[in-house]
C-alpha positions in Angstrom: 0.0 0.0 0.0 1.4 3.4 -1.0 1.9 6.2 1.5 -0.8 8.1 -0.2 -3.2 5.2 0.2 -2.1 4.7 3.8 -2.9 8.3 4.7 -6.6 7.9 3.9 -8.6 8.7 7.0 -8.6 6.0 9.8 -12.3 5.3 9.4 -11.7 4.0 5.9 -10.0 1.1 7.5 -12.0 0.8 10.7 -15.5 0.7 9.2 -15.0 -2.0 6.6 -17.5 -4.9 6.7 -20.4 -3.4 8.6 -23.4 -5.3 7.4 -27.2 -5.1 7.4 -29.2 -3.8 10.3 -29.7 -6.2 13.3 -33.1 -7.1 14.5 -35.3 -4.5 16.1 -35.4 -4.5 19.9 -38.8 -3.9 21.5 -38.7 -1.1 24.1 -41.4 0.0 26.5 -42.9 3.3 25.6 -41.4 6.4 27.2 -43.6 8.6 29.3 -42.8 11.9 27.6 -44.5 13.8 30.4 -41.5 13.0 32.5 -39.1 14.7 30.1 -37.0 17.4 31.8 -34.3 19.9 30.9 -30.9 18.5 30.1 -27.9 18.9 32.4 -26.1 22.3 32.1 -23.4 20.8 29.9 -23.2 17.6 27.9 -20.5 15.8 25.8 -21.3 13.4 23.0 -19.0 11.0 21.1 -19.2 7.5 19.6 -17.6 4.1 19.9 -16.5 3.2 16.4 -14.8 -0.2 16.8 -16.0 -2.5 13.9 -14.5 -5.7 15.3 -17.3 -8.2 15.8 -15.6 -9.3 19.0 -16.4 -5.9 20.4 -20.1 -6.7 20.2 -22.9 -4.1 20.2 -20.8 -1.8 22.4 -18.3 -1.3 19.6 -20.8 0.9 17.7 -22.5 3.2 20.2 -23.4 6.7 21.2 -21.6 7.9 24.3 -23.1 10.6 26.6 -21.1 12.3 29.4 -22.3 14.8 32.0 -18.9 16.6 32.7 -20.2 18.1 36.0 -21.0 14.8 37.6 -18.7 12.5 35.6 -21.5 10.2 34.7 -20.8 8.5 31.4 -23.2 6.2 29.6 -22.8 4.1 26.4 -25.8 3.3 24.2 -25.3 0.7 21.4 -26.9 1.7 18.1 -27.9 -1.9 17.6 -30.2 -1.9 20.7 -31.2 1.8 20.8 -34.8 2.8 21.1 -36.2 3.6 17.7 -33.4 1.7 16.1 -31.6 -0.4 15.3 -29.0 1.5 13.3 -26.2 -0.5 11.6 -22.7 0.6 10.7 -20.1 2.7 12.4 -20.3 6.3 13.5 -18.2 9.3 12.3 -19.1 12.5 14.0 -21.7 13.8 16.5 -23.3 17.3 16.7 -25.4 18.3 19.7 -28.0 21.0 19.8 -27.5 23.8 22.3 -30.4 22.6 24.5 -28.7 19.2 24.7 -31.9 17.5 23.7 -31.0 16.3 20.2 -27.9 14.8 18.7 -27.1 14.3 15.0 -24.8 11.5 14.1 -23.1 10.7 10.7 -22.8 7.0 10.0 -20.6 5.7 7.2 -21.7 4.2 3.9 -20.3 1.2 2.2 -21.4 -1.5 -0.3 -24.4 -2.4 1.9 -25.2 0.8 3.8 -26.0 4.3 2.8 -24.0 7.2 4.2 -26.6 8.5 6.7 -27.5 11.4 9.0 -29.2 10.0 12.1 -31.3 12.2 14.4 -31.6 11.1 18.0 -33.7 12.7 20.7 -32.1 12.3 24.2 -35.2 12.5 26.5 -33.7 13.5 29.8 -35.6 11.9 32.7 -34.3 11.6 36.3 -31.0 13.1 35.3 -30.4 10.3 32.7 -30.5 10.4 28.9 -32.9 8.0 27.1 -31.8 8.2 23.5 -34.4 7.5 20.8 -33.7 7.4 17.0 -36.3 9.7 15.4 -35.1 9.9 11.8 -32.5 8.2 9.6 -31.7 10.1 6.4 -29.8 8.8 3.4 -27.0 11.2 2.3 -25.3 9.0 -0.3 -26.6 5.7 -1.6 -25.0 2.4 -0.6 -22.3 1.2 -3.1 -21.5 4.7 -4.3 -17.9 5.1 -5.0 -16.2 8.3 -4.0 -13.4 10.0 -5.8 -10.8 7.2 -5.4 -8.0 9.7 -6.2 -8.6 11.5 -2.9 -8.5 8.4 -0.8 -12.1 7.2 -0.9 -10.8 3.8 0.2 -7.5 2.3 1.2 -8.5 -0.8 -0.7 -10.3 0.4 -4.0 -12.7 -2.2 -5.3 -12.9 -4.2 -2.0 -16.0 -4.3 0.1 -16.1 -1.7 2.8 -16.6 2.0 3.4 -17.0 4.2 0.4 -18.4 7.4 2.0 -17.7 9.4 5.1 -19.5 12.4 6.7 -17.0 14.6 8.5 -16.6 17.7 10.7 -20.2 18.1 11.8 -20.8 21.5 13.3 -23.9 23.5 14.4 -24.0 27.3 13.8 -24.0 29.3 17.0 -27.5 30.5 16.5 -28.6 26.8 16.4 -30.2 27.0 13.0 -28.0 24.9 10.7 -25.9 21.7 10.8 -22.9 21.6 8.5 -20.6 18.8 7.4 -18.8 17.4 4.4 -19.0 14.4 2.2 -15.2 13.9 2.2 -15.0 11.3 -0.7 -17.3 13.4 -2.9 -15.6 16.8 -2.3 -18.9 18.2 -1.3 -20.4 20.3 1.5 -23.8 19.9 3.1 -26.1 22.1 5.2 -29.1 20.8 7.1 -31.8 23.2 8.4 -32.5 22.1 11.9 -35.8 24.0 12.3 -37.1 22.9 8.9 -35.8 19.3 9.4 -34.5 19.2 5.9 -31.3 19.6 3.9 -30.7 23.0 2.4 -30.7 22.4 -1.4 -28.3 20.0 -3.1 -24.8 19.2 -2.0 -22.3 21.8 -3.2 -18.8 21.4 -4.6 -16.0 23.5 -6.1 -12.8 22.6 -8.0 -10.8 23.9 -4.9 -12.3 21.1 -2.7 -10.1 18.1 -2.2 -11.1 15.7 0.6 -12.7 18.4 2.7 -12.9 17.5 6.4 -15.8 19.6 7.7 -17.5 22.9 7.0 -16.7 25.1 10.0 -18.9 28.2 10.5 -17.5 31.4 12.0 -19.3 32.8 15.2 -21.8 34.9 13.3 -22.6 32.2 10.7 -21.7 34.4 7.8 -18.8 32.3 6.5 -17.5 28.8 6.9 -14.2 27.1 6.2 -13.3 23.7 4.7 -9.8 22.3 5.5 -8.4 19.7 3.0 -7.5 16.4 4.7 -5.0 15.1 2.1 -1.3 15.2 1.5 0.2 18.2 -0.2 -3.1 20.2 -0.3 -2.7 23.4 1.6 -5.6 25.6 0.8 -8.7 26.3 3.0 -11.9 27.0 1.1 -14.0 29.9 2.4 -17.8 29.8 1.9 -20.5 32.3 2.5 -23.7 31.1 4.2 -27.0 32.8 3.3 -28.4 34.4 6.5 -32.0 33.3 5.7 -31.6 29.9 4.1 -28.1 28.7 5.1 -27.3 28.1 1.4 -23.5 27.8 1.0 -21.6 29.5 -1.8 -17.9 29.2 -2.5 -16.2 32.6 -2.0 -12.4 32.1 -2.2 -9.5 30.0 -1.1 -6.8 30.9 1.4 -3.4 29.2 0.8 -1.4 28.2 3.8 2.0 28.7 2.3 4.9 31.2 2.4 8.6 31.2 1.7 9.2 28.9 4.7 6.9 26.1 3.5 3.3 25.1 3.6 0.6 23.7 5.8 -1.1 20.6 4.3 -3.2 17.6 5.3 -5.5 19.9 7.4 -7.9 18.4 9.8 -10.0 21.1 11.6 -10.6 24.8 11.8 -11.2 26.8 15.0 -12.2 30.5 14.7 -10.8 33.2 16.9 -13.4 35.7 15.7 -15.4 36.3 12.5 -12.4 36.8 10.3 -9.5 34.9 11.8 -9.1 31.1 12.4 -6.5 28.5 13.3 -6.2 25.5 11.0 -4.5 22.3 12.2 -1.7 20.9 9.9 -1.0 17.2 10.2 1.5 16.6 7.4 5.1 16.3 8.6 8.2 17.0 6.6 8.8 13.3 5.9 5.3 12.9 4.4 3.9 13.8 1.0 6.1 16.0 -1.2 8.1 17.2 1.8 6.9 20.8 1.7 4.7 20.7 4.8 5.6 20.9 8.4 3.3 19.9 11.3 1.8 22.8 13.2 -0.9 25.5 13.3 -1.5 28.2 10.7 -3.7 31.2 11.0 -6.0 32.2 8.1 -7.4 35.8 7.7 -10.6 36.5 5.7 -9.7 40.2 5.5 -6.3 39.7 3.9 -7.2 36.4 2.3 -3.8 35.1 3.5 -2.4 32.5 5.8 0.7 32.5 8.1 2.3 29.8 10.3 2.0 30.4 14.1 3.4 27.1 15.3 5.8 24.8 13.3 7.9 21.7 13.5 10.2 23.2 16.1 7.2 23.8 18.4 5.1 20.7 17.8 6.2 17.1 18.3 3.6 15.4 16.1 1.3 16.3 13.2 -1.6 18.4 14.6 -5.0 16.7 14.4 -7.1 19.3 16.3 -7.1 22.3 18.6 -9.4 24.2 21.0 -9.4 27.6 22.7 -10.2 28.1 26.4 -9.2 30.7 29.0 -6.9 32.6 26.6 -5.0 29.4 25.8 -4.7 27.2 22.7 -4.9 23.4 23.3 -3.2 21.4 20.6 -3.9 17.7 19.9 -0.7 16.3 18.5 -1.4 13.0 16.6 -0.7 11.9 13.1 -3.3 9.5 11.6 -1.2 8.6 8.6 1.7 7.5 10.8 -0.7 5.5 12.9 -2.1 3.7 9.9 1.4 3.0 8.6 2.3 1.3 11.9 4.7 4.0 12.9 5.0 5.3 16.5 2.4 8.0 17.3 2.9 8.9 21.0 0.4 11.7 21.0 0.5 14.9 23.2 -1.7 17.7 24.3 0.3 21.0 24.3 -1.0 24.2 25.9 -0.1 27.6 24.6 -0.7 31.2 25.8 -2.3 33.1 23.0 -2.2 36.6 24.5 -0.6 37.3 21.2 -2.6 35.0 18.9 0.0 35.1 16.1 2.8 34.1 18.5 1.7 31.5 21.0 4.1 30.6 23.9 4.3 27.2 25.4 2.9 26.6 28.9 3.1 22.9 29.2 2.7 19.6 27.3 0.8 16.5 28.4 2.2 13.2 27.2 1.9 9.5 28.0 3.2 9.0 31.5 3.6 12.8 32.0 0.1 14.0 33.0 -1.7 11.4 30.8 -2.0 7.6 31.2 1.1 5.7 30.3 -0.5 4.0 27.4 -2.0 7.2 25.9 -1.4 7.7 22.2 -2.3 9.7 19.1 -4.4 12.6 20.5 -7.0 13.2 17.8 -10.0 15.4 18.8 -10.7 18.3 21.2 -14.0 19.6 22.5 -14.4 22.8 24.5 -17.7 24.2 25.9 -18.6 27.8 25.1 -17.6 29.0 28.7 -14.2 27.3 28.4 -14.7 25.5 31.7 -13.1 22.3 30.5 -11.0 20.9 27.7 -11.7 17.4 26.4 -9.1 15.4 24.4 -10.0 12.2 22.7 -7.8 9.3 21.5 -9.4 6.6 19.4 -6.2 4.5 19.3 -5.8 4.3 23.1 -9.6 4.5 23.9 -9.4 7.6 26.1 -11.5 10.7 26.7 -9.7 13.0 29.1 -11.1 16.1 30.8 -8.6 18.9 31.6 -9.0 21.9 33.8 -7.9 25.0 31.7 -7.4 27.1 34.8 -4.8 24.9 36.5 -3.9 22.8 33.4 -4.3 19.6 35.3 -6.3 16.4 34.5 -9.8 16.4 36.1 -11.1 13.0 34.9 -9.9 10.1 32.7 -12.5 7.9 30.9 -11.4 4.8 29.2 -12.1 1.1 28.6 -13.3 0.6 32.1 -16.1 3.1 31.5 -17.1 1.5 28.2 -15.1 3.6 25.7 -14.0 1.6 22.7 -12.3 3.6 19.9 -14.1 6.9 20.7 -14.4 9.4 17.9 -16.6 12.4 17.0 -16.7 14.5 20.1 -19.1 17.4 20.5 -19.6 19.6 23.6 -22.6 21.9 24.5 -23.1 24.6 25.4 
């Protein structure tokens, strides 16, 4: 397998072989009169382990109350209103914490789907119920193989992935991308329907998410593929949410470029950080792992952290209490069987264009000794916690951004199994 094929996203390997839906499980009816407000803050993610030995727990929705530390795992195969077959990708939780949207992968047997789940909070506990499963891409549809639709073209397995799910801050629209089709999608939450047809543009290449800015006027699409270093900028219609491609910002200067981008995090309506995973030994050698800043006003990008600052390719980042939290973990190296220790580095961003290091969490140094490959970060709006997720070592870790110490560690003992797709509300 070539390095280019190896670097296709980890889910292209993990989700192969998911078959038809299991039998429906009969549940007693819920007394909806008992529904109550959700906890003040909620974290959602999913178990995405396709190994049949993992059983139903391997494909499940996970719900955490970060204030109490209560974590519950709900298999899709036995969920009320289900079952739902296949493996998850990303979650997106509404601001009232009453509804979660999950993208589930498509392959030869299953459509790429958007699944809507009501949580029904009763007695302080969530009671998830599938209320709608929408097809996004038909089963058996091949994506653009040239951008890594599959690590094994022609073989049974995943063809389609829905990535980077986000909800606009006003709660009106859900955004994500069809990574293998180079397309963006917008879903109108109030109207309970997709906004028009999927949109594409020649600039798009393996887009990993459509990330709206705080006011919802623009959104950015990073490109999750070797040697591709531009971020696409879209406008979002204020009434309908319809996306329109505006321009691209190239993350490159005389020192190099920032390619194989995973996520975008906005500082304000015009500036954002984009995470760069590709290291100098990967691709064409022009990229270095780090963080770049994009600016809509100048339509330009500049590096703010590079290979001398960051130990691993950057998979995600989050902002809390005036600090930047950087998840260092290179998926392509993980898939190639190379060491991916994984770290969470913490940076003071009093000067956003020149972060200064505060500390770094690593395996055995603040984090569990077997921690690896930091992948995803979630931060509530109030910045009260920082959550870092590792699918390869099965951890979800809650960090206090005031003291920069670990508050809680969730892992296999709490039912986590290849966790992926974190979302935090509010």
